[in-house]
SEKOL-80996 format. One record per residue (C-alpha): y, x, z; residue in one letter. Coordinates in steps of 0.25 Angstrom, whole numbers, padded with zeros to 4 digits, always signed. Each point is the difference from the previous one (the first is absolute). Layout:
BEGIN
YXZA ...
END
This chain:
BEGIN
-0027-0002+0045M +0013+0003+0008F -0006+0002+0013D +0000+0016-0001D +0007+0007+0011V +0012+0004-0009T +0003-0014-0005S -0002-0006+0014V +0009+0011+0006A +0011-0003-0010L -0001-0015+0002H +0002+0002+0015S +0012+0010-0003A +0006-0010-0009L -0001-0011+0010D +0006+0008+0011G +0011+0005-0009L +0003-0015-0004A +0000-0004+0014A +0010+0011+0004R +0009-0003-0011Q +0001-0015+0004K +0003+0005+0015A +0011+0009-0005I +0006-0011-0009A +0000-0009+0013N +0006+0011+0008N +0011+0002-0010I +0002-0015-0001A +0002-0001+0015N +0009+0012+0002V +0011-0009+0006Q -0009-0009+0008T +0003+0002+0015P -0012+0003+0008G -0009+0003-0012Y -0010+0011+0001H -0005+0008-0012A -0014-0001-0004T -0009+0012-0004R -0012-0001-0008V -0011+0011+0001S -0014+0002-0006F -0001+0014-0005E -0006+0006+0013D -0011-0011+0000S -0002+0002-0015L -0002+0015+0002R -0009-0002+0012A -0009-0009-0008A -0001+0009-0012L -0003+0012+0009D -0011-0008+0007A -0006-0003-0013G +0002-0015+0003D +0004-0011-0010A +0015+0003+0000P +0004-0015+0001V +0012+0001+0009V +0010-0011+0004S +0015+0004+0002P +0005-0002+0014T +0014-0005+0004S +0007+0004+0012Q +0014-0002+0006T +0009+0012+0000S +0003+0006+0013L +0012+0008-0005E +0013-0002+0008P +0008-0012-0003T +0015-0002-0003R +0009-0008+0009E -0004-0013-0007D -0015+0003+0003G -0004+0003-0014N -0006+0014-0003N -0001-0001-0016V +0006+0013-0005N +0003-0002-0015L -0001+0015-0004D -0014+0001+0006T -0004-0013-0007E +0006+0004-0013T -0007+0014+0000L -0013-0007+0005S +0001-0010-0012S +0002+0011-0010V -0012+0008+0006D -0009-0013+0000T +0004-0003-0014N -0004+0014-0005L -0013+0000+0007R -0003-0014-0005Y +0003+0005-0015Q -0010+0012+0003L -0011-0009+0005A +0002-0009-0012L -0001+0012-0010R -0013+0004+0007A -0006-0014-0001M +0004+0000-0014D -0007+0013-0002H -0012-0006+0006E +0000-0012-0010F +0002+0010-0011S -0012+0007+0003L -0008-0012+0001I +0006-0005-0014R -0004+0013-0006T -0014+0000+0006S -0002-0014-0006L +0005+0004-0014R -0010+0012-0001T -0012-0009+0005Q +0003-0011-0010G 
END
């Protein structure tokens, strides 16, 4: 019932955004840890490619260590970048949740009219 393209794509997006938010929180928690390198999570390009190809858009997020320059202590976490990324990720997550809620609302309406 929930294996239509839209539901699967939204589920993949929510998973990717949740993974990104965890990585951001971990990066912020380690902003003062010498030698720590930030983690970046990506999934949008893979999701877009799967949707464009007409495949089932089940996409797993990928994590990569940031190659951004480091400070003298070897840490490359930029608090400004992480904060902006956190806000962006939270807004995207809220949007995806609203879209998923709309999907469920359509199903509820459909079931009510059939019953």
